[in-house]
Each structure stands twice: as structure tokens, then as C-alpha cells.
N, C-alpha and C positions, 0 to 999 in steps of 0.2 A: 247653936252657935250662929253667928252672922258673918257675912262676907266682910273682910277687914278693909280698912282704908289706911294708907300709910301716912304716918306723921313725921317721917324722917326721909328726906329725899337726897341724902348724901350718897355719892357714887363711890363704888369700889372699882377703880379702873384696872381692868384686866388682871385677874389673879395669875401671878407668875408671868406677867407680860403678855397674856393671851388676849387677843383682840376678838371680841365676840359681837357679831352683828345681829343675831336673832335673840330677843328676849324670850325666855321660857316662862310658862305659867305653871303654878303648882298648887296643890292642896296639902294641908297638914292634917293628919289624923292622929290624935293622941288624947288619952283620957285625963292626963295630968295637966291642970291649968298652968302651973309654973313652967312645965316643959313646952307647952304650946306657945306661951308668951315669950319665952327665951328664944325659941327658934324663929318666931315671927320677927322679933326685934333685931336679931342677928342678920336675918335675910334683908330686912329693910335698911339696916345701917350699913352693911358692908357689900351687899350684892343687889341693890335695888336697880342697877343698870342691866342686870342679867336675869333676875328672877322676879316675877310678879306673882303675888299671892292672890289666888282667886277665891279661896275659902278655907275655913278652919273648922274641923269637926272634932267632937269629943267621943265619938263612937263610930263603929263600922257602919251602922245603919245610916247615920247622917253623912258619913263619908261617901257612901255609895250615891246618895242623892246629889251631893256636890260634884262628884266625878261625872255623873250623867248630865248634870246641868252645865258644867263649865268645860268639859272635855280637856283636862289639863295635860301638859306635856310631862309633868312629874308629880309623883305622890311621895310625901314623906310619911312613913307608916310606922307607928309604934307596934311592937310585937306583943308585949304583955298588957292586956287590957281586960277589965271585967266584962261580963255579959258575953261578948264575942271576942275571941283572940284575934290579933291583927291579921293572922293568916286566913281567917274566915272571909276576908275581903274577896278572895278569888273564887268563892262560891257564886259570886254575882257577876263575874266577867269571864266568858268563855275564852275570849282572845283580847286580853288587856292591850289597849292602844296608848299606854303611858309608861314612861320610865319609872323606876321605883328605887327609893333609898329607905332602908329600914333604920329605925332609931330604937335603940334598946340600952338598958342599963346592965343587963346580965343575960342569962339563958345561953350558956356556952354551946349547948347541943344545937340550938337553932342557928347560932352564928356559924357553926361548922357547916351546917346544911346550906346556909346562904352562900358561903364561899364555894362549895361544890357546884352550886347552881350559877356561879359567876354573876351574882347580884351584889349590889353595894349596900353597905351598912355604916352607921356612925354610932359609936358608943357614947352613952350619956355619962357625965354632962358633956354636951356638945361644945366643941371649941371652934373658933373661927377658921383655923388652918384646916382641920379635918373636913369641915363643912365646905370650904372652898375647893378642896381636892375632890370631894364627891360631886360637886357641881361641875367642875371641869371635866371629869370623866363622862358625865352625862352629855355635856356640850360637844365632846369629841366623838361621840358615837354617831354612826351613820344611821339616820332614821329609816332609810330605805332597807338597810340590812338588819336592823335590830329586830328581834323576835322575842318580845317579852314573854309570850305564852310558852315558848320553849323553856325559858329559864324557870318559869313558875312550874312547869311540868316536872322538871328535875327536882326543884325544891319540894314540892308536895309529894312526889314519889319517895324521896328520901325520908321525909318526916313521917310518912305513913307506913314506912317499912316495919315489918314485924321484928326485925333485928335492930340492934343499936349501931350497926354498921351501914353507912350510906352506900348505895349501889349504883348511882348514876352521877356523872360529872359532865359539865358543859365546858368544852374546850374552845377557846377563841381560834377561829379559822379565817381564811381570806374573805369568805362570804358571810361572816357573822359568827355563829357558834354551831358546833356539832355536838350532839348529845350522845354519850356512849356509856355502856355499862362497864363498871370497873372490872368485873370478872372476865370481860372479853379482851382486856388489854394484856398482851403477851410481853411486849417490851416497848420502850421509847428510845428513839435514836436522835441525837443532836445533829443538826444540819445548819451550821453557822448560827444565825440568830433565830432560826426556826427549829422545829422539832417534829419528828414523824412518829405517830402513834401506830404501832403494828398490832392488829387484833387477831384473835383466833379464827375469825371468819375470812381472813385475808384482806379485809378492808384496811386502807391506810388513811390516816387523818393527818393533814398538814396543819400544824399548830403554829400560830404567829407569835410564839413566845419561845425563849431559850429553854434548854433542858432543866436548868436550875429552877425556873418557875414551876415546871411540871413536877419536879422532885418535891418541892415544898407543898404542892397541891395534893398529891396522892398520899394515901395512908402508909405510914412507915412500917406497919406490921406486915404488909403484903409486898411492898415495893422497896427495892434496894438498888442504889447506884453502884455498880460494880466497876465502872470505868467512866472517864470524863465524857465519853460519847454515848454511854448506854445506861439506862435505868430498866431493871427487869422486874417482872412479877414472879415472886418466889414460888408461887403455886404452879408455874409452868416449867420449872427446872426438871429435866429428865436425867441429866448426868453432869458430873463435874470432872473435868480432865486436868490433871496436874501438868501434863506435857505442854510443850509450846508456850510456856510461861503461865499457863492456867487458862482454861476455857470452860464455859458452861454450854451444854447442849439444851436448847429450849424445845418445847413442843413444835413439831414441824421440822425437826432436824436443823434448827437455826443455831449456828455456832457463834458465840459472842465471847470476846476476850475478857479476862479478869485482870484488872490492874493489881500489881503485886501488893500494893499497900492495902487492898481491900479483901485479899484472899482469906486471911484469918477471920476477919469479921463476918464474911459471907458464911464460912463454915459454922461459926458460932450461932449465926441467925438461923441456919437450917436445923441445927441440933437442939434448938430451944424446945 
């Protein structure tokens, strides 16, 4: 493939009213010609004031060459490709210094792993709105605090797990992201627009997202929201007390109230 030149200089002025001062460079890696051309044209037509395409590759091998040559800010990476799977890209970079957006038409297992690693993805066929949202997320990230290698570590750890259950998750925190094993999480506690993750080791992680976000992120087979303020790991319940309106005793003698509307469901979940 060759480095592209734009034939469409139309500007897409600030997606969602956002004023962006720094144009980012990108590489597109996809084995499907139609997918490559569609993404290229969409970027050139709607986002040419925000994204500049440095190169387009139809394989991981060629993508690595383009990344090393152009040092892009962002890589659009297809997951399912012949020869080398898209995830094989990270064999060539110990500490990736670029943001990443996966593009895929299927592979739900990989998508779940991507979510746990707090990475971005766009489902094919790509549309303008979802592409714009992905670009905006990248633009809003603090490059000083970003740590792509940490996210890739979480992703690869989960995908290489012997089990079909993912074991690590990347939580957004004040300084970037904190990687934690799911099995270490005892409970999560709402704190206004933040959330506190309490672990079995005693470590606390302050997450810059509300409890609702965390509840949607963690596996429902292990975690249950028993109260508007608390989400617990069912594996750490030591006792359930009906008195005082209902309470659970977690490992470490932590007492957490049970909302009356959730008591019956909690008992059913435990008895499964």
C-alpha cells in the first residue's frame, strides 16, 4: 500500500461543538480493500481538520513499517485478518506510543476483552457518528497520562487466559488508568460521581466514573448491586443477616446494607 493523498478537503467543524487545535495523524490497518477505502474517505470528508492519514496498510507487517516510519498519534486496527491477527501488532511494540481504535465486524469475545481493557472499538460497517465519537474520545485523552501499554497488557492477559472468563480490568482513575484483577475486588462503593473500588489486599482505587458505569462493566455472574451505593463480589459474602433491614457481611468483616428491593434477588443469585 502507499501513503494516501487527500482528494477531499472539506472540513468537519468540531464534532459536537468541540474545538480541536491539534490535528492528529493516523495509520489504517485493514486487509479488506472496501473497509480501508470507506474509512479513508470518511476521515477525509468529515474529519480532515482533525485527522491526517499518514498511511494505509493491508497487513500487520506493512502496518508495523508505517508506524515505525510515521510515528502516528492513532492507529485504526482491524481485528480479524489472515496471516496475522490484528492483535499480533503488539508483538512488535513493547510500549506502544500511539492511541488505538479497533475496527471489527464481529468477534464478540474480543470486543468484551477490549472493553475490559478500556480500549476503543468501532463496529463495521463504520458510520460517521460512531467514528466521530471515537475520535473525540482520543482527542480528550491526556497524552501525558495515557498509558497504551497498560491497556494492551490487560487486553492480551485476558485474551491469553486459559479460562473464558476475563481476569483483569482497567479502571479510569485521576492519573490515567489502574489495572486490577477481578478476583481481588471485594466491593465497589458509590461516592457522588466517583466510585471507590475496595480490594482484598486493602488497596482502594478511586474511579472517575459513577457506580452505574462500574456495574455495567463488571461480570454479572460475580457482581451484584445490592444497594444504590454498593456493588459486591458475591464470592466474598460470608454471612447474610436479615436483621436491621438486611445486611451482608463481606470478607474482612465489612458490613454492607441490602436494599429491601434487592434482598430476594440476592438470595436467588446465591442459591443458583
